[in-house]
VODREN-686013 format. One line per field, with one value per atom (N, C-alpha, C, CB): residue number from 1; atom name; x negated, y negated, z negated. Coordinates in Angstrom, 3 decimals, always signed. Glycine has a CB too. Layout:
// VODREN-686013
n: (NUM, ...)
atom: (CA, ...)
px: (X, ...)
py: (Y, ...)
pz: (Z, ...)
//
This chain:
// VODREN-686013
n: (1, 1, 1, 1, 2, 2, 2, 2, 3, 3, 3, 3, 4, 4, 4, 4, 5, 5, 5, 5, 6, 6, 6, 6, 7, 7, 7, 7, 8, 8, 8, 8, 9, 9, 9, 9, 10, 10, 10, 10, 11, 11, 11, 11, 12, 12, 12, 12, 13, 13, 13, 13, 14, 14, 14, 14, 15, 15, 15, 15, 16, 16, 16, 16, 17, 17, 17, 17, 18, 18, 18, 18, 19, 19, 19, 19, 20, 20, 20, 20, 21, 21, 21, 21, 22, 22, 22, 22, 23, 23, 23, 23, 24, 24, 24, 24, 25, 25, 25, 25, 26, 26, 26, 26, 27, 27, 27, 27, 28, 28, 28, 28, 29, 29, 29, 29, 30, 30, 30, 30, 31, 31, 31, 31, 32, 32, 32, 32, 33, 33, 33, 33, 34, 34, 34, 34, 35, 35, 35, 35, 36, 36, 36, 36, 37, 37, 37, 37, 38, 38, 38, 38, 39, 39, 39, 39, 40, 40, 40, 40, 41, 41, 41, 41, 42, 42, 42, 42, 43, 43, 43, 43, 44, 44, 44, 44, 45, 45, 45, 45, 46, 46, 46, 46, 47, 47, 47, 47, 48, 48, 48, 48, 49, 49, 49, 49, 50, 50, 50, 50, 51, 51, 51, 51, 52, 52, 52, 52, 53, 53, 53, 53, 54, 54, 54, 54, 55, 55, 55, 55, 56, 56, 56, 56, 57, 57, 57, 57, 58, 58, 58, 58, 59, 59, 59, 59, 60, 60, 60, 60, 61, 61, 61, 61, 62, 62, 62, 62, 63, 63, 63, 63, 64, 64, 64, 64, 65, 65, 65, 65, 66, 66, 66, 66, 67, 67, 67, 67, 68, 68, 68, 68, 69, 69, 69, 69, 70, 70, 70, 70, 71, 71, 71, 71, 72, 72, 72, 72, 73, 73, 73, 73, 74, 74, 74, 74, 75, 75, 75, 75, 76, 76, 76, 76, 77, 77, 77, 77, 78, 78, 78, 78, 79, 79, 79, 79, 80, 80, 80, 80, 81, 81, 81, 81, 82, 82, 82, 82, 83, 83, 83, 83, 84, 84, 84, 84, 85, 85, 85, 85, 86, 86, 86, 86, 87, 87, 87, 87, 88, 88, 88, 88, 89, 89, 89, 89, 90, 90, 90, 90, 91, 91, 91, 91, 92, 92, 92, 92, 93, 93, 93, 93, 94, 94, 94, 94, 95, 95, 95, 95, 96, 96, 96, 96, 97, 97, 97, 97, 98, 98, 98, 98, 99, 99, 99, 99, 100, 100, 100, 100, 101, 101, 101, 101, 102, 102, 102, 102, 103, 103, 103, 103, 104, 104, 104, 104, 105, 105, 105, 105, 106, 106, 106, 106, 107, 107, 107, 107, 108, 108, 108, 108, 109, 109, 109, 109, 110, 110, 110, 110, 111, 111, 111, 111)
atom: (N, CA, C, CB, N, CA, C, CB, N, CA, C, CB, N, CA, C, CB, N, CA, C, CB, N, CA, C, CB, N, CA, C, CB, N, CA, C, CB, N, CA, C, CB, N, CA, C, CB, N, CA, C, CB, N, CA, C, CB, N, CA, C, CB, N, CA, C, CB, N, CA, C, CB, N, CA, C, CB, N, CA, C, CB, N, CA, C, CB, N, CA, C, CB, N, CA, C, CB, N, CA, C, CB, N, CA, C, CB, N, CA, C, CB, N, CA, C, CB, N, CA, C, CB, N, CA, C, CB, N, CA, C, CB, N, CA, C, CB, N, CA, C, CB, N, CA, C, CB, N, CA, C, CB, N, CA, C, CB, N, CA, C, CB, N, CA, C, CB, N, CA, C, CB, N, CA, C, CB, N, CA, C, CB, N, CA, C, CB, N, CA, C, CB, N, CA, C, CB, N, CA, C, CB, N, CA, C, CB, N, CA, C, CB, N, CA, C, CB, N, CA, C, CB, N, CA, C, CB, N, CA, C, CB, N, CA, C, CB, N, CA, C, CB, N, CA, C, CB, N, CA, C, CB, N, CA, C, CB, N, CA, C, CB, N, CA, C, CB, N, CA, C, CB, N, CA, C, CB, N, CA, C, CB, N, CA, C, CB, N, CA, C, CB, N, CA, C, CB, N, CA, C, CB, N, CA, C, CB, N, CA, C, CB, N, CA, C, CB, N, CA, C, CB, N, CA, C, CB, N, CA, C, CB, N, CA, C, CB, N, CA, C, CB, N, CA, C, CB, N, CA, C, CB, N, CA, C, CB, N, CA, C, CB, N, CA, C, CB, N, CA, C, CB, N, CA, C, CB, N, CA, C, CB, N, CA, C, CB, N, CA, C, CB, N, CA, C, CB, N, CA, C, CB, N, CA, C, CB, N, CA, C, CB, N, CA, C, CB, N, CA, C, CB, N, CA, C, CB, N, CA, C, CB, N, CA, C, CB, N, CA, C, CB, N, CA, C, CB, N, CA, C, CB, N, CA, C, CB, N, CA, C, CB, N, CA, C, CB, N, CA, C, CB, N, CA, C, CB, N, CA, C, CB, N, CA, C, CB, N, CA, C, CB, N, CA, C, CB, N, CA, C, CB, N, CA, C, CB, N, CA, C, CB, N, CA, C, CB, N, CA, C, CB, N, CA, C, CB, N, CA, C, CB, N, CA, C, CB, N, CA, C, CB, N, CA, C, CB, N, CA, C, CB)
px: (-0.878, +0.097, -0.828, +0.892, -0.399, -1.230, -0.787, -1.262, -1.386, -0.893, +0.538, -1.987, +1.252, +2.557, +3.417, +3.161, +4.416, +5.211, +6.295, +5.511, +6.938, +7.795, +9.021, +7.715, +10.042, +11.420, +12.299, +11.896, +13.201, +14.358, +15.307, +14.891, +15.643, +16.953, +17.868, +16.806, +17.758, +18.959, +18.660, +20.046, +19.430, +18.891, +17.790, +18.406, +16.694, +15.504, +14.282, +15.299, +14.885, +13.753, +13.391, +14.491, +12.101, +11.444, +10.454, +10.863, +10.285, +9.515, +8.780, +10.455, +7.919, +7.000, +7.714, +5.264, +7.963, +8.497, +7.943, +8.361, +6.568, +5.826, +5.943, +4.392, +6.723, +7.040, +8.355, +7.311, +9.102, +10.589, +10.559, +11.481, +11.130, +11.419, +12.740, +11.419, +13.920, +15.096, +15.985, +15.706, +16.784, +17.854, +19.192, +17.740, +20.071, +21.152, +22.696, +20.734, +23.611, +24.640, +25.664, +25.134, +26.041, +26.935, +28.032, +26.272, +29.031, +30.277, +29.692, +31.100, +29.758, +29.232, +27.781, +30.253, +27.189, +25.862, +24.966, +25.926, +23.771, +22.798, +21.712, +22.262, +21.131, +20.297, +19.070, +20.776, +17.954, +16.517, +15.815, +15.349, +15.274, +14.487, +13.026, +14.955, +12.225, +10.938, +9.773, +10.705, +8.605, +7.712, +7.506, +6.507, +7.358, +6.951, +8.168, +6.184, +9.208, +10.511, +11.594, +10.150, +11.522, +12.280, +13.306, +11.723, +14.598, +15.528, +16.184, +16.311, +16.615, +17.173, +18.470, +15.938, +19.479, +20.934, +20.897, +22.230, +21.308, +21.182, +22.668, +19.869, +23.175, +24.345, +24.587, +24.783, +23.366, +23.537, +23.816, +22.232, +24.575, +25.203, +24.167, +26.889, +24.535, +23.308, +23.178, +23.515, +24.301, +24.254, +23.383, +25.786, +23.143, +22.263, +20.968, +22.495, +20.970, +19.635, +18.893, +19.747, +19.802, +19.096, +18.732, +19.929, +19.273, +18.639, +17.489, +19.270, +17.449, +16.046, +14.805, +16.248, +14.928, +13.885, +13.848, +14.561, +14.687, +14.557, +13.113, +15.479, +12.361, +10.993, +10.093, +10.388, +10.538, +9.720, +9.867, +9.953, +9.328, +9.627, +10.753, +8.496, +11.689, +13.385, +14.131, +14.421, +14.777, +15.689, +17.137, +15.114, +18.373, +19.576, +20.160, +20.430, +19.917, +20.656, +21.926, +20.423, +22.555, +23.827, +24.396, +24.123, +25.911, +26.411, +26.085, +27.708, +25.387, +25.216, +23.870, +25.719, +22.826, +21.515, +20.663, +20.939, +19.474, +18.396, +17.014, +18.477, +16.379, +15.059, +13.558, +15.170, +12.741, +11.473, +10.772, +10.826, +10.396, +9.733, +8.266, +9.847, +7.783, +6.415, +6.655, +5.551, +7.772, +7.893, +8.458, +8.761, +8.894, +9.797, +8.749, +10.694, +9.114, +7.717, +8.599, +7.074, +9.740, +10.156, +11.415, +10.258, +11.845, +12.936, +13.376, +12.524, +14.271, +15.019, +16.099, +15.710, +15.755, +16.525, +17.807, +15.694, +17.926, +18.904, +20.215, +18.193, +19.749, +20.640, +20.638, +19.960, +20.002, +20.032, +19.657, +21.365, +18.910, +18.554, +17.143, +19.131, +16.812, +15.586, +15.155, +15.680, +14.022, +13.455, +12.536, +12.399, +12.728, +11.756, +10.762, +12.800, +9.964, +8.894, +9.188, +7.925, +10.371, +10.986, +12.160, +11.567, +12.091, +12.917, +14.191, +12.862, +14.734, +16.187, +16.028, +16.751, +17.253, +17.687, +18.696, +18.179, +18.525, +19.506, +20.013, +18.775, +21.236, +21.770, +21.938, +23.135, +21.494, +21.595, +23.068, +20.523, +23.654, +25.092, +24.822, +26.274, +25.792, +25.683, +25.298, +26.734, +26.127, +25.794, +24.388, +26.891, +23.651, +22.549, +21.122, +22.773, +21.386, +20.313, +19.565, +20.691, +20.065, +19.149, +18.575, +19.749, +19.112, +18.484, +17.134, +19.434, +17.754, +16.566, +15.244, +17.065, +15.610, +14.360, +13.492, +14.743, +14.264, +13.750, +12.740, +14.883, +13.417, +12.768, +11.517, +13.916, +11.845, +10.617, +9.638, +10.991, +10.031, +8.876, +7.944, +9.512, +8.402, +7.825, +6.926, +8.814, +7.570, +6.958, +5.617, +7.759, +6.027, +5.099, +3.815, +5.747, +4.083, +3.132, +2.266, +3.655, +2.771, +1.874, +0.937, +2.592, +1.173, +0.291, -1.049, +1.006)
py: (+1.261, +0.064, -1.303, +0.161, -2.382, -3.569, -4.576, -4.127, -5.702, -6.748, -7.347, -8.018, -6.916, -7.507, -7.180, -7.066, -8.318, -7.973, -7.254, -8.853, -6.619, -5.498, -6.212, -4.203, -5.590, -6.212, -5.032, -6.409, -5.561, -4.840, -4.759, -5.543, -3.373, -2.858, -2.163, -2.289, -2.131, -1.794, -0.794, -1.206, -0.692, +0.094, -0.516, +1.391, +0.415, -0.017, +0.326, +0.686, +0.371, +0.758, -0.786, +1.873, -0.779, -1.753, -1.137, -2.539, -1.611, -1.124, -2.358, -0.419, -1.840, -2.800, -2.864, -2.161, -4.148, -4.293, -3.347, -5.704, -3.273, -2.530, -1.323, -2.742, -0.720, +0.856, +0.974, +1.587, +0.143, +0.167, -0.020, -1.239, +0.778, +0.632, +0.015, +2.066, +0.657, +0.057, +0.064, +0.645, -0.658, -0.750, -0.673, -2.041, +0.531, +0.940, +0.908, +2.284, +0.062, +0.266, +1.575, -0.688, +1.745, +2.915, +2.396, +3.967, +1.924, +1.117, +0.159, +2.112, +0.515, -0.507, -0.124, -0.749, +0.677, +1.492, +0.882, +3.132, +1.153, +0.858, +2.256, -0.306, +2.550, +3.746, +3.051, +4.906, +3.322, +2.567, +4.144, +1.665, +3.749, +4.455, +4.147, +4.294, +4.970, +4.649, +5.373, +5.116, +4.804, +5.181, +6.643, +4.460, +7.192, +8.667, +9.539, +9.126, +9.062, +9.761, +10.052, +11.112, +9.677, +9.658, +8.930, +9.389, +8.959, +8.188, +7.899, +8.616, +6.628, +6.713, +5.692, +6.237, +6.263, +5.503, +4.676, +6.404, +3.491, +2.427, +1.934, +1.132, +1.371, +0.731, -0.604, +0.967, -1.068, -2.563, -2.801, -3.378, -3.700, -3.476, -4.342, -3.967, -4.333, -4.978, -6.321, -4.855, -6.903, -8.555, -9.030, -9.264, -8.713, -8.821, -8.727, -7.901, -7.294, -6.901, -7.801, -5.553, -8.345, -9.097, -10.187, -9.433, -11.180, -11.962, -12.008, -12.240, -10.804, -10.198, -10.166, -8.782, -9.591, -9.107, -10.533, -7.492, -11.550, -12.572, -13.298, -13.479, -13.211, -14.054, -13.033, -14.641, -11.919, -10.948, -10.614, -9.777, -9.728, -9.767, -8.901, -9.392, -9.177, -8.277, -9.246, -8.168, -8.797, -9.153, -8.420, -9.183, -8.952, -8.318, -8.344, -8.722, -7.403, -7.309, -7.338, -6.360, -6.518, -6.394, -6.286, -5.238, -5.964, -5.823, -4.741, -5.773, -3.687, -2.391, -2.243, -1.032, -2.933, -2.445, -3.844, -1.041, -3.849, -4.744, -3.936, -5.290, -4.436, -3.838, -4.575, -3.985, -3.965, -4.311, -4.524, -3.280, -5.896, -5.947, -5.580, -7.347, -5.043, -4.405, -3.158, -4.303, -2.334, -0.894, -0.762, -0.032, -2.212, -1.999, -1.647, -3.376, -0.825, -0.384, -0.901, +1.723, -1.059, -1.721, -2.323, -0.786, -3.473, -4.233, -4.072, -5.859, -3.537, -3.607, -4.501, -2.214, -5.608, -6.919, -6.569, -7.798, -5.559, -5.180, -4.426, -4.214, -3.557, -2.723, -3.698, -1.067, -4.566, -5.046, -4.079, -5.523, -3.443, -2.454, -2.141, -1.241, -1.873, -2.090, -0.537, -3.143, -0.296, +1.212, +0.904, +2.009, +1.862, +1.684, +3.112, +1.482, +2.692, +3.950, +5.255, +3.769, +5.365, +6.576, +7.162, +6.341, +6.561, +6.793, +6.526, +7.875, +5.625, +5.173, +3.915, +4.641, +3.985, +2.900, +2.081, +3.384, +0.769, -0.257, -1.037, -1.285, -1.180, -2.170, -3.689, -1.640, -4.602, -5.879, -6.478, -6.654, -7.171, -7.538, -8.634, -7.943, -9.019, -10.076, -11.299, -10.249, -11.665, -12.959, -13.090, -13.117, -12.082, -12.140, -11.754, -11.435, -12.021, -11.973, -12.957, -11.867, -14.160, -15.302, -15.676, -16.406, -15.245, -15.515, -14.608, -15.287, -13.170, -12.228, -12.549, -10.966, -13.121, -13.546, -14.599, -14.100, -15.663, -16.612, -16.243, -17.554, -15.401, -14.904, -13.905, -14.101, -13.135, -12.249, -12.846, -10.914, -13.920, -14.838, -15.526, -15.992, -16.096, -16.685, -15.776, -17.174, -14.475, -13.414, -13.068, -12.486, -12.616, -12.061, -12.960, -11.711, -14.387, -15.289, -15.676, -16.247, -15.383, -15.285, -14.147, -15.350, -13.295, -12.100, -12.474, -10.811)
pz: (-0.049, -0.260, -0.129, -1.874, +0.586, +0.658, -0.263, +1.991, -0.212, -1.283, -0.910, -1.393, -0.229, +0.023, -1.066, +1.299, -1.378, -2.315, -2.107, -2.845, -3.391, -3.055, -3.122, -3.987, -2.523, -2.315, -3.172, -0.468, -3.653, -4.588, -3.771, -5.906, -3.572, -2.853, -3.204, -2.000, -4.692, -5.496, -6.635, -4.579, -7.575, -8.763, -9.532, -8.327, -9.674, -10.160, -9.024, -11.594, -7.773, -6.576, -6.103, -5.052, -5.470, -4.981, -3.982, -6.041, -2.821, -1.680, -1.123, -0.570, -0.422, +0.373, +1.904, +0.432, +2.293, +3.408, +4.881, +3.492, +4.634, +5.888, +5.732, +6.111, +4.642, +4.723, +5.604, +3.107, +5.891, +5.957, +7.712, +4.884, +8.193, +9.820, +10.223, +10.535, +9.491, +9.686, +8.473, +10.768, +8.303, +7.381, +8.146, +6.564, +7.741, +8.347, +7.474, +8.776, +7.816, +7.207, +7.205, +7.524, +5.957, +5.573, +4.896, +4.702, +5.706, +4.671, +3.870, +3.545, +2.538, +1.683, +1.105, +0.529, +1.702, +1.426, +2.336, +1.673, +2.408, +3.047, +3.337, +2.275, +4.494, +4.592, +4.951, +5.648, +4.081, +4.550, +5.232, +2.818, +6.262, +7.089, +7.034, +8.331, +6.232, +6.016, +7.208, +4.488, +7.105, +8.038, +7.973, +7.887, +6.607, +6.677, +6.859, +5.365, +7.618, +8.095, +7.028, +8.722, +5.825, +4.811, +4.916, +3.867, +4.252, +4.113, +2.702, +4.936, +2.443, +1.015, +1.001, -0.185, +0.387, +0.363, -0.680, +0.194, -0.670, -1.791, -1.606, -1.571, -2.914, -2.954, -2.783, -3.888, -2.425, -2.098, -0.611, -2.497, -0.110, +1.207, +1.999, +1.345, +3.549, +4.506, +4.277, +6.085, +3.929, +3.921, +2.790, +3.703, +1.519, +0.449, +0.887, -0.525, +1.482, +1.915, +2.976, +2.457, +3.692, +4.929, +4.355, +6.231, +3.414, +2.734, +1.880, +2.302, +1.130, +0.643, +1.543, +0.292, +2.641, +3.810, +4.789, +4.822, +4.561, +5.441, +5.704, +4.994, +4.596, +4.641, +5.227, +3.094, +5.812, +6.387, +7.963, +5.619, +8.714, +10.078, +10.251, +10.935, +9.806, +9.785, +10.714, +7.921, +11.654, +12.357, +12.404, +13.421, +12.033, +12.425, +13.725, +11.712, +14.733, +16.055, +16.284, +16.601, +15.019, +15.280, +13.856, +16.237, +13.726, +12.277, +11.317, +12.314, +12.325, +11.393, +11.116, +12.015, +11.438, +11.007, +11.213, +11.963, +10.594, +10.350, +10.673, +8.808, +11.710, +12.257, +11.727, +13.943, +11.501, +11.341, +12.756, +10.501, +13.005, +14.412, +14.490, +14.984, +13.266, +13.456, +13.943, +12.216, +13.750, +14.394, +15.769, +13.551, +16.427, +17.832, +18.688, +18.484, +19.716, +20.650, +21.998, +20.645, +22.352, +23.606, +23.333, +24.806, +24.200, +24.278, +26.051, +23.662, +25.949, +27.597, +27.798, +28.078, +28.323, +28.775, +29.407, +29.827, +30.530, +31.292, +30.281, +32.414, +29.630, +28.621, +27.361, +28.223, +27.006, +25.644, +24.415, +25.446, +24.542, +23.464, +23.153, +23.769, +21.814, +21.243, +20.918, +19.931, +21.454, +21.062, +19.743, +22.462, +18.999, +17.739, +17.635, +16.167, +16.719, +16.697, +16.399, +15.818, +15.411, +15.086, +16.157, +13.702, +17.338, +18.412, +18.396, +18.730, +17.443, +17.378, +18.514, +15.619, +19.089, +19.945, +19.340, +21.190, +19.277, +18.533, +19.664, +17.357, +19.789, +20.711, +20.130, +21.172, +20.884, +20.466, +20.716, +21.154, +19.649, +20.268, +21.093, +19.199, +21.926, +22.850, +22.449, +23.434, +21.327, +20.523, +19.744, +19.454, +19.585, +19.111, +19.973, +18.078, +21.318, +22.334, +22.318, +23.557, +22.316, +22.366, +21.166, +22.862, +19.751, +18.654, +18.676, +17.474, +19.071, +19.099, +19.928, +19.613, +21.160, +21.893, +21.191, +23.239, +20.631, +20.243, +18.806, +20.131, +18.092, +16.898, +17.399, +15.933, +18.358, +18.589, +19.485, +19.168, +20.350, +20.732, +19.547, +21.555, +18.754, +17.649, +16.935, +16.793, +16.498, +16.093, +16.647, +16.270, +18.203, +18.978, +19.213, +20.191, +19.367, +19.474, +18.390, +19.881, +17.075, +15.969, +15.761, +14.911, +16.254, +16.203, +16.923, +16.911)
//
C-alpha cells in the first residue's frame, strides 16, 4: 500500500482508492470490485461513496457505477462504452459523455 489516504466505505472498513477498480450499485448497497479480483458488499449507497471518492480519479459514467480511471483500458466513442482492466464494459449515459471527456482529458493530460 502506498501513502494514499484511506477512504471510509462503510462499517469499520477503509480502503486505499488505488485498490478499487469500480463501485457498482446494488439497490441501496454498493459492491466494490478490487484489483485482486475480490468484491465487497457495503450498506453505503453509491451517492455517499461518490462524494467520498470525488477527490480521487473516480468518475460516475452512469447511475449504477463509479469507475477508477487508473484502471480504464479503452474508451469506444461510437458505442459510448468504457473497457476496464477486469474486462467489465461500462456504458456511459448520454448526458455524461461530455463531462466524461472533459474529466478524462484533464486526468490524462495530468499524467
